[in-house]
FIKOLTOR-128069 format. One line per 8 residues: number of its first residue (from 1); for each residue x, y, z of C-alpha. Coordinates in steps of 0.25 Angstrom, whole numbers, plus 5000, padded with zeros to 4 digits. Each point is the difference from the previous one (the first is absolute). Layout:
<rs>
NUM = X,Y,Z ~ ... .
</rs>
This chain:
<rs>
1 = 5489,5629,5534 ~ 5006,5013,5003 ~ 5015,5003,5003 ~ 4996,5003,5014 ~ 4995,4985,5002 ~ 5013,4994,4993 ~ 5014,4999,5003 ~ 5006,5000,4986 .
9 = 5014,4994,4997 ~ 5007,5000,4987 ~ 5013,4993,4996 ~ 5005,5013,4993 ~ 5007,5012,5007 ~ 4987,5006,5003 ~ 4999,4992,5013 ~ 4999,5009,5012 .
17 = 5012,4994,5007 ~ 5011,4990,4998 ~ 4993,4991,5009 ~ 4987,5000,4992 ~ 5009,4997,4988 ~ 5007,4989,5006 ~ 4987,4994,5006 ~ 4993,5001,4987 .
25 = 5012,4994,4992 ~ 5000,4988,5010 ~ 4986,4998,4998 ~ 5000,5001,4985 ~ 5012,4990,5000 ~ 4992,4990,5008 ~ 4988,5002,4990 ~ 5010,4998,4989 .
33 = 5005,4987,5006 ~ 4986,4995,5003 ~ 4995,5002,4986 ~ 5013,4999,4992 ~ 4996,5013,4993 ~ 5007,5013,4999 ~ 4993,5011,5007 ~ 5008,5011,4993 .
41 = 4998,5015,5006 ~ 4986,5002,4996 ~ 4994,4992,5011 ~ 4994,5007,5012 ~ 4998,4994,5014 ~ 4987,5005,5008 ~ 5000,4997,5014 ~ 4987,5002,5008 .
49 = 4997,4993,5013 ~ 5010,4989,4998 ~ 4995,4997,4986 ~ 5010,5002,4989 ~ 4995,5002,4986 ~ 5009,4999,4989 ~ 4997,5006,4986 ~ 5006,5003,4987 .
57 = 5009,4994,4990 ~ 5000,4985,4998 ~ 4993,4997,5013 ~ 4987,5005,4994 ~ 5000,4989,4991 ~ 5001,4988,5009 ~ 4991,4992,5010 ~ 4999,5009,5012 .
65 = 4995,4988,5009 ~ 5012,4992,4996 ~ 5009,5012,5002 ~ 4995,5003,5014 ~ 5002,4985,5004 ~ 5014,5000,4995 ~ 5003,5013,5007 ~ 4995,4995,5013 .
73 = 5008,4988,5000 ~ 5013,5008,4998 ~ 5008,5002,5013 ~ 5001,5014,5005 ~ 4987,5006,4994 ~ 4993,5002,5013 ~ 5011,5007,5006 ~ 5002,5010,4989 .
81 = 4985,5002,4999 ~ 5000,5003,5015 ~ 5011,5010,4999 ~ 4993,5007,4989 ~ 4987,5001,5007 ~ 5006,5004,5014 ~ 5005,5013,4993 ~ 4987,5004,4995 .
</rs>
């Protein structure tokens, strides 16, 4: 994967814009709610073709199939992903 292919959002102040930061923080809070695990600031979100990959931190240590099913069941996820991918 190249940087050209990915739109990378981080929860830190390195985000391109305040909008990116707000959206990524919202998505991470949904992930935290869905998993019950803190994501901290070392988690990155990769969005490509409406597919969100989350990596880093405690999320690398849990069952991703279960994580994905929990995230999909969380209200507001599709709308956030659509907003992210519309801006690519």
